[in-house]
N, C-alpha and C positions, 0 to 999 in steps of 0.2 A: 058530402062524403061521410061514410060511416066510420066508426072508430077503428074497425078492423083494417080498413083500407089505409087509413092514416098510419096506423101502427106498422103495417108492412112496408109502406113507403119510407118511413123513418128508418126502419131496419135496413132497407136496400141502400139508402143514402149513406148510412153509417158504414156499411160494407164497402161502398164505393170510395168513401173518404179513407178508409183503412188501407184499401188497395193503393190509392194514390199516394198516401203517406209512406207506405212501404216502398213504393217505386222511387219516391223522392229521396228517402233515406238511403236506399241502395245505391242510387246514382251519385248522391252526395258523398257517401262513404267511399265508393269506388274512385271518385275523382280525388278525394282527399288522400286515399291510399297511394294512387298513382303520383299525386303531387309530392307527397312526403317521400316516396321512393325516389323520385327524381331529384329531390332536394337533399337527401341523406348524404352526409360527407363520405367521400370515398376513403376506404382504408388505405393508408400509405403503404407502398411497397416496402419491403425490407431494405434497410440501408445498404448501400454498396460497400461501405467501409465502416467498421467500428474502431474507434481510437480510444484506448484506455490510457489515461495519464495518471501517474503516481508522482507526487511531489514528496520527496524523502524528508521526513522530520517536520512536516507542516502541521503546526497546531491550528485548531479551528480559528482561534482569535486573531491570527494573522490576517484573515479576510476582513475583519472588522477594524483591527488596530491600524492597519496600513491603508485602509480604504480610501482616505482622502488623497493619497499619493498615487493611486492607481488611475490609469486612463480608462476610457470607455470601452475599449475593444478587447480586453483580456479577461481578468477575473470578473469585472463588473458585467461584461457581456454575458458570460456564462450564468451569472446570478440573475440578471434581468430578463434574459430570453429563455433560460432553461429552468430546471427544477432544483431547488436548494434544500437539501436535507440538513437542517441546522442542529440536529441533536444526534449526530452520527458517531458511533463509538466502536472501538475494538472490544470484543467480548471474551478476551483470553489474556493470559500472561504466558510468555514474555512478549512485549511489544518491541520487536526488533525488525530489521529490514527483511531478512529471509522469510520468517514466518508471515510478515505483513504482506509481501507480494504474493506468496503462496495462497494466503487466505482470501485476498481480494479476487483472485482469478479462479480459484477452485470452489469458492462459496462455502468453505467449511473452516474448521479450526485445527490447530496442531495435533490435538488428540486423534484426529482422523487423517489429515494429509501427511503427517510425519515429519514436517520441517519444524522441529521444536526450538530451534535457535539459529543463529548464524553459524556458530561452531558448537559442538557438543562432544561429550565423552561417549565413545562407543564401548559399552560395557561388555560386548561380546568379544571384541578384539583388543580391549584395554588400550585404546588410543584415541586421540582427539581427531574428529572429522569435521570437515567443512560442508555446509549445506549443498553446495554445487560442485564439489570436487569429484573427479572421476579419473582414476589412473589408467583406465582402459582406452582413453582417447588422447589425442595430441593436439597441440595448438595449431591454428591455421591463421596465417597473416604475420606471424612472428615465430621464429624457430626456437624449439627446445626451452620453453619457459613454462613454469607451473601455472602461470596466469591463464593459460589457454587450455589446461586439462580440466574442462568443465562440461557438465551435462545436467539434465533434470532427473537423473536416475534415482535420486533419493526421494523425489516427490511421489507419493503413493496414489494421488488422485489425478484425474484428468482436469484440465482447465476448460473454460468455455470456448477458448480458441481450438482446443483439441476436439471438442464436440462439434464445433462448426465445421472443422476439417472433415470429420467422419461423415457428417450429414451431407456434405457436398461431394462425397466420394473423392476427396483429395483435390477437387478443382478450385477451391478457394486458396488464398495465400495467408500465411501467418508469420509475422516477423516481430521480433522483440529488440528493443534498443535501450541501452542504459550505460552510464559511466561504469556502474557496478555489474559484474557478471551475474550475480544472483538476482539483481533487479531485472535483468533482461531474460534470463533463462527460466526462473520460477514463475514469471508472468505468462510467457507464451506457451510453455508446456512441452509435451513429448513429441508432437507431430509437426513441429514448426518447420517452416522452410529455412528459417535463419534466426539466429540470435547473435547480436553484436554487442561488444563491450569495449571500453577504452583501455588501451595499454599506453601508459605515459612515461615509463621509467627513462627511456632514452630517446625513443623515436616519435612518440605521440601519434598513435594510429588506432584504427578500429580493427579488432580481431574477432575470431570465433574459434570453434573447435571442430574436430573431425566427426563429432556426433552429428553436426548439422551439414557439413560439406567438406569436400577435399581441398578446395582452393577458394580464395575470395573471388567474387564476381569482378569483372574488369572495372566496373564503375566504382566499386569500393577501393580497389587499388589506386585508381585515378584520384579519388578523394584523398586517400592517404598520402599520395605523392604530390598533391597540391600544397600550397603554403597556407591553406585555410586555417589549420590548427595552430601553426606557428604564429599566425598573425595576431593571436590572442595573447601572446607574451608581450604585453604592453602595460601601460600604467592603469592601475585600478583606482579610480577616485570616485566619489559619490556622483550619482546621476544628476541630482539636484544639489544646490548649495547645502552644505552640511548643517547649517543653522536651521534649515527647514525640517530636519529630521527630529521633530519634537516627540515622536512616538516611541523613541528608543533612548537608552541611557547615554551618559557622557562617552565621548570617543576615547578619552584617556581614563582608564579605571584599573582596578586591581582584580578583575574577574575574567580577563581574556588571555588566551595564549596568543603567540604571534609566530611569524616565520623565523626560521634560523637566519641570523645575521641582521635582523631588524630589531632594534632595541625595544620599541613600544608598538603595541597594536593600535596604530592610528593611521588615518588616511594621509596621503596617498601611499599606494604600494607599487613599487617598480618591479613588476613580475619578471621581466627579462633579466634584471640584475639579480633578483632573488632566486631564480630558477635553479642554477647549478648546485646550490646547497639545500634545495628543497625538492629533490626528486625530479628535476628537469621539468618535463611536460606534466608530471603529476601535480605540480603546484596549481595548475589550472582547475583541478578538482575542487580546490579550496577557495574558489572565487566564483562570481556569477558567470564567468566566461565558460565554465564547464557546462552550464545549462545552454549557453549559446551554441556550443559545439554539438550538443545533443539535438537542438532544434535544427541546426544546419543539416545534420545527418538524417534526421527524420524526414525532412523535406526532400532530400536527394533520394531517400528510400522510396517514397511514394512516387516520385518521378520515374525512377529507373526500374522499379518493379511493377509499374502500371497498376498500383493498388486502387481499388474502387472504380475500375473501368469496365466491369462486366456484371452479369446477373448473379454471380456467386460472391456472397459477402466475404470480404477480406477483413483481417484483424491486424492492427498495428498496436503494439504496446510500447509506451514511451515513459521511461522513468527518469525524472530530473533529480540526480543524486547530489549535486553540489550544495543544495540547501542543507543537506545533512552534514557534509564536511564543514561548511561554514558554521553551522550551529554547534558542532562539537568543539571547534577551535575557539570561537568567539563568544558563544552563549546566545540565548534566545532574546536577550534584551540589548544586543549590541547594535551599533550603527551599521556594522558589516552585514548583519542578518537583514536589517531593514533595506539596505541598498540592494542586497541579493534578490529580495522579493519584488522590489520596484522594477529591477531589470528583468526578472522572470515574467512579470506582467507584460512587459514589452515583447518578450519572446513569444508568449502565448498569443498576443494580438497578431504578430507576424505569422505564426503558425495557423491560426484560425483564418486569416485572410487568404493564405495559400490554399487551405482546404476549400474555402468558398470558390476560389477560381478554378482549382484543378479537379476536385471531385464534384463540387456543386452544392449550393445551399439546398438543404433538404435531402441530400443523397448520403449524408454521413451522420453517424451518432457518436457522441463523445461523452465520456465521463471523466471527472477529475476527483481524486482523493489522495490520501497519504498513507504511508505504511506504518506510521506511528507519530506521536507528537514529541514533546521534550519538556523537561523541567527547567525552571530558572536555575542559575548557578546557586547551589546551596549556600555558599558563603554570602552571596548577595541577599538571599532571603533572610539569613541570620542577621545580617546588618540592618535589615528592615523589620526585625523582631518577629519574623515568621519561623516556626519550627522547621528545622532542616538539619542535615548532617551528612557525614561520610561514614562508610563501613566497608572495610576491605576484607574480602573473602579469606585471604591468607592469615589475617589476624584472627578471624573466627575459627579457622581450622586449627591454628596453634592452641587456642583455648580448648577446643573440643578434643584434640589429641591428648592434652594433659588431663582433661576430665575422664576420658575413656581409659587412660592408663591407671588412674586412681580407682576407677570403678571396676574395670575388668582385668587389670594387670597387663594390658596390651595397648601399644600406642599406634598400631598399624591397622586399625579397624576401618579407617576411612580411605577408600581407594582413590577417590577424586571428589573435588568440590568445585563446581562451576555453574554459571547461570542460576545461582541461588538454589542449586540442587546438590544433594550429597549422595554419593554412591558408596555403599558399604563393601568392604573387602570380605566377602563371604567365605572365601577359601581360608583366609587368615583366622576368621572366627571359628570355622569348622576345625581347623588344626588345633586351636586352643580349647576345643570342646565348648564353645560359646554359641548359644542360639542367636543367630543374627537378628531375629525379630526382637529379641530383648535389647540388642544394641540400637536398633531403629527407635524403639520407644524411649530408650534412655536419652538419645540425642534430641528427640522431640521435647521431652520434659526439661532438658537442660537448656536448649537453645532459646526457648520462649522466655527465659529469664534474662537474656542479654538485652541491654538498653536499646540497641538499634533495630531489634527484630520485632515485627508487628504480629505475624502469624506463622505457625509451623504446622505442616501436614505430613503424615506418614503415607507411604504408598498404599497401605491397606485402607486408610480413610478415603483416598482419592479413587480407589478401585471399587469400593463397596458403597460409599455414600452417594447421594444424588443432591447436588446443590443447585439451586435455581436463582440465587440472588447474591450480590455482593462480591467481595474479593474471592470468597470460597469458590463461587461458580467460575470466575475467571481462571483461577488456578487449575480447576478441574478441566476446563476446556483446553488448556495448554498442556495438560499432562498426558503423555502417550505411554500406555502401559508397557509397551515393548522397549522404548528407547529412553524413557525418563528415569530419574534417580529414585532412591529409596526414601528420601526426605526432601521436601520442598519448603523453603521458607520465604517469607515476604518481609522486606525491610519497611521501616516507617515511611510515611509520606515525605517526599522531598529529601530522601536519604539515598545517596549514590555510592556505589563502589567504583569510584572514578577519581581523577585528579582534582585539585582544588580550584582549577581554572577551566573555563569552558563548560559545556553541558552535555547531558546524555539522556537516556530513556530506558525503557524496559519494564516499567511497573504497570499496575492495573489501575492507577489513579487517573483522574480526569485530565491532567496535563499531558499524559501519554496516550490516553484512549480517545479523547474527543478531537476528531479530525474532520476536515471538509468532505462533503460528498455532493458534487454538482453533476447533474445530467443535462445534456444539451443536444439538440439536433433532431433528426428524423425520428418520429414516433414518441417524442418526449413532450409532456405537457409543460406549460409555463406555470410556475407556482413555487410554493415553499411549504415546509412542514416543520413543526417542533416535536412531532411524535418521534419516539426513539427508533432509530434504524441501527443496524449493526453491519459490520464489514462483510460478513458472509451473505448478506442480501444482494450484493452487487451482481455476482455471477448469475444467480437465478433470474434476476431482472433482465439482464442482457439476453440470456437464453430464451426467456419468454418473448422478448421483442423479436428475436430471430426465428422463433418457432422451432427450436432445436432442443435436444435432450439437455437436462441439467448436467453439470459435471458429476461424475459417478459417485462422489462422496458428499455432495452438497447438502448442507443442513440449513442454509438460509432460506428466506421466503422471497418471492417476487414482490417488488414494491409496486402494486397495482395503481397506487395513487400517482406514480411518476409517469406511467405509460398512457398514451392516447387510446 
């Protein structure tokens, strides 16, 4: 063979090998593609039911401090099987119930959604208003009581439940439940089928308003007429032997309030005996049994309203408020608050087991968070050498009135002082020929000198500056240009405008802002993160899961790390 023949033969063989290699690669790649396509996890359908749970006044550390006393089916199940956001915070001041529920479900802060407190001074009409009050509606379920004149009309934003309702052309259901009317109404929003709250003064029943319906459904009336609620007027003793409650303080101490006619705040509590002098059925709000009533009613709601039974995702919001009442009365280090959380853990387990049976595992998505935290009783902190204190707004106002009298010759320049905000009497200043802006600046310069005051801001600062960090940013996120006051001040850490016993909240410090955030169920990964998340992230996350529009004023981000 000559060299030319050999060279051509080699070239032909190389071409053949190239063709064979190409065919093999193509066949292998096609097979791999088809195999991978067949093995690719299928995207879960949207959940049939979304359940939002808010535990009123739940500090994050309750999850860890009481962990050894929890069972496996409540808080622990949510943490072990769901996604735990361990560094979750409120990103505004004030941390109250009304703004908390509104922010969770609208995905934004009070400077946008307009719920700046539970109650605030209406500077346009010179009167105090309540976040859920509405004189244009009437109570339903109980006649002629102010407790039923409620609606979401002061809430400026939509909630994710509203957006879900609009997305499904009204074919989904949205229902809110809470002991507190604001916890129910501000969660579920404007388009809700129902919002129910507890009326306990004499009768002990679930009520609503004409904003939502003209009469109670038969099943609600039947629930009210049963003896279910009355059955909780019984003895409240600790679930486990009290000596095992080593994660809380002494039962008998000087930091707790108690019920009328009971000498000391110590177990046990005879609720039936105490009820007549403590608001009758309202006494149940201040015990773990208030949470039991909410769980009972939530279960009946799902049954009777057929929630989660069709292709249109329903929304149920459930707010457990008794944790807040117990915290206010007894404080965050009390045996009473520990027992309340132990019992709530059992109620969560009961509720989750019901959802598993009724709606089905994998057919519902649930999240649990809080509307704010709470501080230890300041006197308790003082006794343990931690800086803390008390500061009453009326005392600050008296001092400021005297200062303004000396400075401007007028003592009526403050129109209202509430929620750590000061509203200037501009008409009084104008009448005296005083520039009200000078009054504002004078108050800012004076107030910062008071021992209990940490920071002071003028409305001009909050409207024109842009804060991105610290207390300044939290104040700005809670400041609504239209509704808020002319001066905003921040008290020192662990300083309350409150009584000497029991505890409260409202600040921008960690004990009030750091709260749990647990996601669980359909479309949710198993895991945890220490990366910071904020309350307005919840609504965009649920909206993304459902494939619906974000609430129309949402400023939070979807937590992609949570979603499958």
